[in-house]
C-alpha positions, 0 to 999 in steps of 0.5 A, a space after each residue: 187804816 182799813 177801819 177808818 170811816 170818813 166824816 162825810 162821803 164825797 163820792 167818786 166825783 168829789 174825791 176826784 175834785 179833791 185830788 185835783 185841787 190838792 195837786 193844784 194847791 201843792 204846785 201853787 205852793 211850790 212853784 208860785 210861792 216858792 215854799 220848800 217842797 217838804 213843807 208844801 207837801 205837809 201842808 197839802 197832805 194835812 189840808 187834804 185829809 181834813 177836806 176828805 173828812 178824816 176825823 181830827 183824832 186820826 189826822 196824824 195817823 193818816 199822815 203817818 200812813 204813807 210817810 213812815 213806810 216811805 221814809 223808812 224804806 228810802 232812808 236806809 237805801 239812800 243813806 247807805 247808797 250815798 255812803 258808798 257813792 261818796 267813798 267811790 267818788 272821793 277815792 277816785 274810783 268813779 273817775 277810774 270807772 269813767 275812764 274805763 267806760 270811755 276807753 272801752 265804748 268811746 265818749 259817744 257811747 258812754 251814756 249808752 254803756 251806763 244805761 246798759 249797766 243799769 238795765 242789767 243791775 235793774 234785774 234784781 235791784 229796786 228802782 230807788 236802790 239801784 239809782 242811788 248806787 249808780 249816781 256817782 257813776 252817772 255824775 262822773 260820766 256826765 262831768 267827763 262828757 260835759 253837757 247836760 246831766 240828763 243825757 246820762 241820767 235818763 237812760 240809766 234811771 229809766 232802765 231801772 224803772 223799766 225793769 222794776 215795773 215789767 220784770 219779775 222778781 220785782 214785787 209789782 209784776 209778781 203780785 199781779 201775776 199771782 192775782 191774775 193767775 199768770 205764769 211768773 216765768 212767762 211774765 219774766 220772759 215777756 216782761 223783757 220783751 216789753 222792758 227793753 224796747 221801752 227803755 230804748 225808745 224812752 230812755 235812750 231816744 227820748 232821754 237823748 232829746 231831753 238831754 239836748 233840750 235841758 242843760 242841767 249841771 251835775 249837782 254836788 250831792 255826792 261830791 267831797 270837798 277839795 281836802 277830802 279829795 286830796 287825802 282820800 284819793 288813792 286811784 283804786 283799780 277798776 277791779 275794786 270798783 267793779 267788785 263793789 258795784 257787783 257785790 250788792 247785785 250778787 247778794 240780792 240775786 242770791 236772795 231772789 234765786 232762793 225765793 224763786 226756788 222756794 216757790 217751786 217746793 212743796 212747802 215754801 215756808 219751811 224751806 225759807 225757815 231753814 237756818 242756812 237758807 234764812 241766813 243767805 236770804 238775809 244777806 240778800 235783803 237790799 238794806 243788808 246787801 248795801 250795808 255789807 258793801 259799804 263796810 267792805 268799801 271802807 276797807 277796800 277804798 280806805 283802811 286797806 289803802 292806809 287811810 286813817 279811820 277818822 278820815 274814812 268816818 269823816 267821808 262817810 258822815 259827810 255823805 249824810 248831810 246833803 241827802 237829808 233833803 232828798 230823804 225828807 222830801 221823798 218821805 213827804 211825797 209818800 205822805 201825800 200819796 198815802 193821804 190820797 189812798 186813805 180817802 179811798 179815791 183809788 178804789 172808787 175810781 177803779 170800781 167805776 171804771 170796772 163797771 163800764 165794760 170794755 176789753 179786759 186788757 184796756 180796762 186793766 191798763 186804764 184802771 191802773 193808770 188812773 189810780 196811779 195818777 190819782 194816788 201816786 203809788 205804782 204798786 197800789 195801782 197795779 195790785 188794785 187793777 189786778 184785783 178788780 180784773 181777777 174775776 173777769 180774767 178767771 172767767 174768760 177764755 184766755 191762754 197763758 200768753 194773753 194772761 201774761 200780756 194783761 199783767 204787763 198792760 196793767 204794769 204799764 198803766 201803773 208806771 204812767 205820768 209820775 207826778 207830785 204825789 209819787 215819792 219816786 218823782 221827788 227822788 228823781 227831782 232831788 238827785 237830778 237837781 231839777 225844779 218841779 216844773 222841769 221834772 214834770 216836763 221831763 220825768 213825768 212825760 217820760 213815765 207817761 211814754 213808758 206807759 203808752 209804749 209798754 201798753 202798745 207792746 203788751 197789746 201786740 203780745 196779746 194779739 199774737 197770743 190770740 193767734 197762737 190759740 
């Protein structure tokens, strides 16, 4: 919607007031009037678009701007992940894996083990896809341990979030590295230096406190009925379940490796276009990797175990109904964030902050953080801040370590204080069974802590880089 011209110019101050009013209205609709989040998000998005001066004949286009891509991306990943999760759950595979984890690490360390597994899986897998794949394991471990779901869920979810935000080959840090001229390999190494402490301090320590503070029961999203358990349960081996969890990881890593190798060749596009390479890259696209894994799970946990095809189909189909609300609410969250982006609020704020003049690493962090809070998308916040700071970084006397630190500080800003205009907020809210108020008190605070801790470590890296010359 680059050609959109608003009916009136609200200015940066007016856009800020509009965003604040829209968020306040959304919270009132959901928390005070108890309107379903999907409906409340649609109402708020429409009213915000009108108040911003978007012409009436382009209102639906503005609403679709954020809704369509978010829904398209989330729907495939959540639907396929839910099918895989349901197959693992009702076959008894989740229980088998849980027993193995507890046998190996003990009940006291089981939550940590799930977090470490998520950290490893989070290297190539996007936040939403990884979280969906791990949910049946998170649910099973939480049921076995008793207590709050958040004790297990927070270390796992924040492991995926940490890797997604700070570590290439995820698109945010890769894009920022390209824009700011950073060495992607160095960003990867230093990104791990940031991501792992952030995960431990926020995911494990703060997540443990959250689990003790909020007693959240395990939702029934991925649970089959009693009859399905009786007919489908086959107690598959630990090796089968581990294979199903590692298969998408391997396929996505294959795609990532080929893309990274292509970037080192003289003609990356020609290399990617080679038929064999293109086919292998296709297998590693996240939706395709999950599709392959789901089909194989039908065989390993169903047909190959002597289960009727109609039963396997019934189990797979039963996974889709419960996640419809998750998908629609997440898409509507993308709609709300998209409307705010269309108004130009992110660019207006970024331009104003860029004109103030402050240390580059602090300016990059603040621009990214405020744009993230204003319009919801971490990727947009990261690329906006990186684009605005690119000229300053290019003209400055920064060494490779310092430039990498600036990239990581910008990434830290882009993760902070996820709230109601972020589709990821709604994904977590629905999968964890949290109401809006509790999600704000837990997930929003955790994401804010990730930003603060990540920025502090990035500054430390920047200062060390300055000493190294």
